[in-house]
PyMOL commands that place a pseudoatom at each C-alpha (Angstrom):
pseudoatom trace, name=CA, resn=MET, resi=1, chain=A, elem=C, hetatm=0, pos=[-45.586, -38.911, 49.930]
pseudoatom trace, name=CA, resn=ILE, resi=2, chain=A, elem=C, hetatm=0, pos=[-45.107, -41.425, 47.495]
pseudoatom trace, name=CA, resn=HIS, resi=3, chain=A, elem=C, hetatm=0, pos=[-45.199, -41.105, 43.513]
pseudoatom trace, name=CA, resn=THR, resi=4, chain=A, elem=C, hetatm=0, pos=[-46.652, -43.980, 41.403]
pseudoatom trace, name=CA, resn=ILE, resi=5, chain=A, elem=C, hetatm=0, pos=[-46.751, -44.391, 37.678]
pseudoatom trace, name=CA, resn=ASN, resi=6, chain=A, elem=C, hetatm=0, pos=[-49.043, -46.445, 35.594]
pseudoatom trace, name=CA, resn=ARG, resi=7, chain=A, elem=C, hetatm=0, pos=[-47.450, -48.208, 32.822]
pseudoatom trace, name=CA, resn=HIS, resi=8, chain=A, elem=C, hetatm=0, pos=[-49.546, -48.943, 29.698]
pseudoatom trace, name=CA, resn=GLU, resi=9, chain=A, elem=C, hetatm=0, pos=[-49.661, -52.650, 28.756]
pseudoatom trace, name=CA, resn=GLY, resi=10, chain=A, elem=C, hetatm=0, pos=[-47.937, -53.641, 25.569]
pseudoatom trace, name=CA, resn=ARG, resi=11, chain=A, elem=C, hetatm=0, pos=[-46.060, -50.164, 25.375]
pseudoatom trace, name=CA, resn=THR, resi=12, chain=A, elem=C, hetatm=0, pos=[-42.532, -49.425, 26.952]
pseudoatom trace, name=CA, resn=ASP, resi=13, chain=A, elem=C, hetatm=0, pos=[-42.551, -45.737, 26.164]
pseudoatom trace, name=CA, resn=ARG, resi=14, chain=A, elem=C, hetatm=0, pos=[-45.655, -44.502, 27.941]
pseudoatom trace, name=CA, resn=PHE, resi=15, chain=A, elem=C, hetatm=0, pos=[-46.124, -43.551, 31.403]
pseudoatom trace, name=CA, resn=GLU, resi=16, chain=A, elem=C, hetatm=0, pos=[-48.709, -41.436, 33.210]
pseudoatom trace, name=CA, resn=SER, resi=17, chain=A, elem=C, hetatm=0, pos=[-50.000, -40.553, 36.714]
pseudoatom trace, name=CA, resn=VAL, resi=18, chain=A, elem=C, hetatm=0, pos=[-52.461, -42.939, 38.045]
pseudoatom trace, name=CA, resn=PHE, resi=19, chain=A, elem=C, hetatm=0, pos=[-56.313, -41.741, 37.862]
pseudoatom trace, name=CA, resn=ASP, resi=20, chain=A, elem=C, hetatm=0, pos=[-59.649, -43.683, 37.996]
pseudoatom trace, name=CA, resn=PRO, resi=21, chain=A, elem=C, hetatm=0, pos=[-60.270, -46.619, 37.825]
pseudoatom trace, name=CA, resn=ASP, resi=22, chain=A, elem=C, hetatm=0, pos=[-57.119, -47.507, 39.764]
pseudoatom trace, name=CA, resn=PHE, resi=23, chain=A, elem=C, hetatm=0, pos=[-56.744, -44.561, 42.217]
pseudoatom trace, name=CA, resn=LYS, resi=24, chain=A, elem=C, hetatm=0, pos=[-60.483, -45.147, 43.152]
pseudoatom trace, name=CA, resn=ALA, resi=25, chain=A, elem=C, hetatm=0, pos=[-60.020, -48.669, 43.901]
pseudoatom trace, name=CA, resn=TRP, resi=26, chain=A, elem=C, hetatm=0, pos=[-56.809, -47.846, 45.806]
pseudoatom trace, name=CA, resn=THR, resi=27, chain=A, elem=C, hetatm=0, pos=[-58.289, -45.348, 48.193]
pseudoatom trace, name=CA, resn=GLU, resi=28, chain=A, elem=C, hetatm=0, pos=[-61.403, -47.632, 48.848]
pseudoatom trace, name=CA, resn=GLN, resi=29, chain=A, elem=C, hetatm=0, pos=[-59.150, -50.440, 49.735]
pseudoatom trace, name=CA, resn=ASN, resi=30, chain=A, elem=C, hetatm=0, pos=[-56.622, -48.108, 51.632]
pseudoatom trace, name=CA, resn=GLN, resi=31, chain=A, elem=C, hetatm=0, pos=[-56.102, -49.222, 55.275]
pseudoatom trace, name=CA, resn=VAL, resi=32, chain=A, elem=C, hetatm=0, pos=[-52.415, -47.310, 55.769]
pseudoatom trace, name=CA, resn=PHE, resi=33, chain=A, elem=C, hetatm=0, pos=[-52.697, -43.844, 54.680]
pseudoatom trace, name=CA, resn=HIS, resi=34, chain=A, elem=C, hetatm=0, pos=[-54.592, -41.129, 56.262]
pseudoatom trace, name=CA, resn=HIS, resi=35, chain=A, elem=C, hetatm=0, pos=[-54.950, -39.232, 53.012]
pseudoatom trace, name=CA, resn=MET, resi=36, chain=A, elem=C, hetatm=0, pos=[-54.273, -40.099, 49.563]
pseudoatom trace, name=CA, resn=ALA, resi=37, chain=A, elem=C, hetatm=0, pos=[-54.412, -37.790, 46.266]
pseudoatom trace, name=CA, resn=ALA, resi=38, chain=A, elem=C, hetatm=0, pos=[-53.383, -38.053, 42.536]
pseudoatom trace, name=CA, resn=TYR, resi=39, chain=A, elem=C, hetatm=0, pos=[-52.221, -35.584, 40.020]
pseudoatom trace, name=CA, resn=GLY, resi=40, chain=A, elem=C, hetatm=0, pos=[-51.330, -35.665, 36.356]
pseudoatom trace, name=CA, resn=SER, resi=41, chain=A, elem=C, hetatm=0, pos=[-50.139, -33.038, 33.984]
pseudoatom trace, name=CA, resn=GLY, resi=42, chain=A, elem=C, hetatm=0, pos=[-50.224, -32.278, 30.390]
pseudoatom trace, name=CA, resn=GLN, resi=43, chain=A, elem=C, hetatm=0, pos=[-51.142, -29.552, 27.801]
pseudoatom trace, name=CA, resn=ALA, resi=44, chain=A, elem=C, hetatm=0, pos=[-54.253, -27.577, 27.252]
pseudoatom trace, name=CA, resn=THR, resi=45, chain=A, elem=C, hetatm=0, pos=[-55.477, -24.799, 24.707]
pseudoatom trace, name=CA, resn=LEU, resi=46, chain=A, elem=C, hetatm=0, pos=[-55.925, -21.338, 26.166]
pseudoatom trace, name=CA, resn=LEU, resi=47, chain=A, elem=C, hetatm=0, pos=[-58.557, -19.694, 24.045]
pseudoatom trace, name=CA, resn=SER, resi=48, chain=A, elem=C, hetatm=0, pos=[-57.852, -15.989, 25.120]
pseudoatom trace, name=CA, resn=GLY, resi=49, chain=A, elem=C, hetatm=0, pos=[-56.948, -13.081, 22.622]
pseudoatom trace, name=CA, resn=SER, resi=50, chain=A, elem=C, hetatm=0, pos=[-56.611, -13.578, 18.887]
pseudoatom trace, name=CA, resn=GLU, resi=51, chain=A, elem=C, hetatm=0, pos=[-54.693, -16.870, 19.034]
pseudoatom trace, name=CA, resn=PRO, resi=52, chain=A, elem=C, hetatm=0, pos=[-55.152, -19.978, 20.820]
pseudoatom trace, name=CA, resn=GLN, resi=53, chain=A, elem=C, hetatm=0, pos=[-52.327, -20.934, 22.749]
pseudoatom trace, name=CA, resn=ARG, resi=54, chain=A, elem=C, hetatm=0, pos=[-51.009, -24.360, 24.082]
pseudoatom trace, name=CA, resn=ILE, resi=55, chain=A, elem=C, hetatm=0, pos=[-50.049, -24.268, 27.795]
pseudoatom trace, name=CA, resn=GLY, resi=56, chain=A, elem=C, hetatm=0, pos=[-49.316, -26.816, 30.293]
pseudoatom trace, name=CA, resn=SER, resi=57, chain=A, elem=C, hetatm=0, pos=[-51.853, -28.009, 32.742]
pseudoatom trace, name=CA, resn=ALA, resi=58, chain=A, elem=C, hetatm=0, pos=[-52.426, -30.120, 35.701]
pseudoatom trace, name=CA, resn=GLU, resi=59, chain=A, elem=C, hetatm=0, pos=[-55.013, -32.117, 37.140]
pseudoatom trace, name=CA, resn=VAL, resi=60, chain=A, elem=C, hetatm=0, pos=[-55.275, -33.061, 40.852]
pseudoatom trace, name=CA, resn=THR, resi=61, chain=A, elem=C, hetatm=0, pos=[-57.785, -34.939, 42.854]
pseudoatom trace, name=CA, resn=MET, resi=62, chain=A, elem=C, hetatm=0, pos=[-60.167, -33.107, 45.410]
pseudoatom trace, name=CA, resn=ASP, resi=63, chain=A, elem=C, hetatm=0, pos=[-57.684, -34.085, 48.328]
pseudoatom trace, name=CA, resn=PHE, resi=64, chain=A, elem=C, hetatm=0, pos=[-54.482, -33.003, 46.628]
pseudoatom trace, name=CA, resn=PHE, resi=65, chain=A, elem=C, hetatm=0, pos=[-54.038, -29.512, 48.386]
pseudoatom trace, name=CA, resn=SER, resi=66, chain=A, elem=C, hetatm=0, pos=[-55.552, -30.443, 51.905]
pseudoatom trace, name=CA, resn=LEU, resi=67, chain=A, elem=C, hetatm=0, pos=[-52.861, -33.543, 51.878]
pseudoatom trace, name=CA, resn=LEU, resi=68, chain=A, elem=C, hetatm=0, pos=[-50.111, -30.978, 51.332]
pseudoatom trace, name=CA, resn=GLY, resi=69, chain=A, elem=C, hetatm=0, pos=[-51.447, -28.828, 53.912]
pseudoatom trace, name=CA, resn=VAL, resi=70, chain=A, elem=C, hetatm=0, pos=[-52.056, -26.028, 51.341]
pseudoatom trace, name=CA, resn=LYS, resi=71, chain=A, elem=C, hetatm=0, pos=[-55.118, -23.814, 51.224]
pseudoatom trace, name=CA, resn=THR, resi=72, chain=A, elem=C, hetatm=0, pos=[-56.249, -22.657, 47.983]
pseudoatom trace, name=CA, resn=ALA, resi=73, chain=A, elem=C, hetatm=0, pos=[-56.266, -19.110, 47.022]
pseudoatom trace, name=CA, resn=ILE, resi=74, chain=A, elem=C, hetatm=0, pos=[-60.000, -19.310, 45.372]
pseudoatom trace, name=CA, resn=ARG, resi=75, chain=A, elem=C, hetatm=0, pos=[-61.751, -21.298, 47.709]
pseudoatom trace, name=CA, resn=GLU, resi=76, chain=A, elem=C, hetatm=0, pos=[-61.160, -24.088, 50.454]
pseudoatom trace, name=CA, resn=ASN, resi=77, chain=A, elem=C, hetatm=0, pos=[-62.049, -26.675, 47.931]
pseudoatom trace, name=CA, resn=PHE, resi=78, chain=A, elem=C, hetatm=0, pos=[-62.857, -26.545, 44.262]
pseudoatom trace, name=CA, resn=CYS, resi=79, chain=A, elem=C, hetatm=0, pos=[-63.688, -29.160, 41.223]
pseudoatom trace, name=CA, resn=VAL, resi=80, chain=A, elem=C, hetatm=0, pos=[-64.399, -28.526, 37.814]
for i in range(1, 80): cmd.bond("trace and resi %d" % i, "trace and resi %d" % (i + 1))
show_as sticks, trace
zoom trace
């Protein structure tokens, strides 16, 4: 497993996970790894009950769980 971060040009204080278009290009050019997946984290607003709540969230590419050898509880694969 390799963890990569993407540094924003012109800023020294901001890092984030790598997603499109960089990740897409890397997977298309990949000749070394059997599988590649990406993830990112952030916050989302949960609209349930009387008050909205800020909660931690994560975004993953479609191959993330299969790369780790984990089956999802809901379905084999899913996307939103």
